[in-house]
C-alpha positions, 0 to 999 in steps of 0.5 A, a space after each residue: 499500499 502507497 504512503 499518503 501525500 502530506 497534502 492528503 493527510 493534511 486535509 484529512 486532519 482538516 476535516 476530522 477536526 473541523 469536524 469535531 468542532 463543528 459537532 461541539 459547537 452544534 451540541 452547544 448551540 454557539 455560533 459557528 465560525 464566521 467573517 461576517 460583521 459581528 461575529 465572534 473572533 473565535 467560538 466561546 469554547 471553555 478552557 475546560 473542553 481541551 479536545 475540542 480547542 486542541 483540534 481548532 488549533 490544530 485545524 488553524 496549524 494544518 490549514 497554515 501548512 496545506 496553504 504553504 504545501 499547495 502554493 506558499 508565499 514568495 520568498 522566506 523569511 529567517 523567522 523561526 517557523 512556518 515560510 513567512 512572507 510578504 504580500 496580500 496573499 499571505 497576510 491570513 498566514 502571518 496573522 496565524 503564525 503570529 498569533 501562535 507566537 504571541 497568543 494575546 493576539 487571539 482575543 
């Protein structure tokens, strides 16, 4: 049996973790993530739900890596971590990377 490619592995993990988070939000009548005005930046998941919080963080991390695997940003930086470059196309990737370094940005 051939080994799964990295992008298939990432997309499978993203789908699995997204289903976990969505099921939790639905079961607790919480709003689903949206980019619409007036929506919370992060779903209100209590700290006691470590599994759901871990799944949400894995979605963010795996999505960033999949984006980079599928096309990436141009150039490189000397910042430790994922490829982290300039340009409007990478603005969200930059924010997500920085929010992992500085968790207070996620608030």
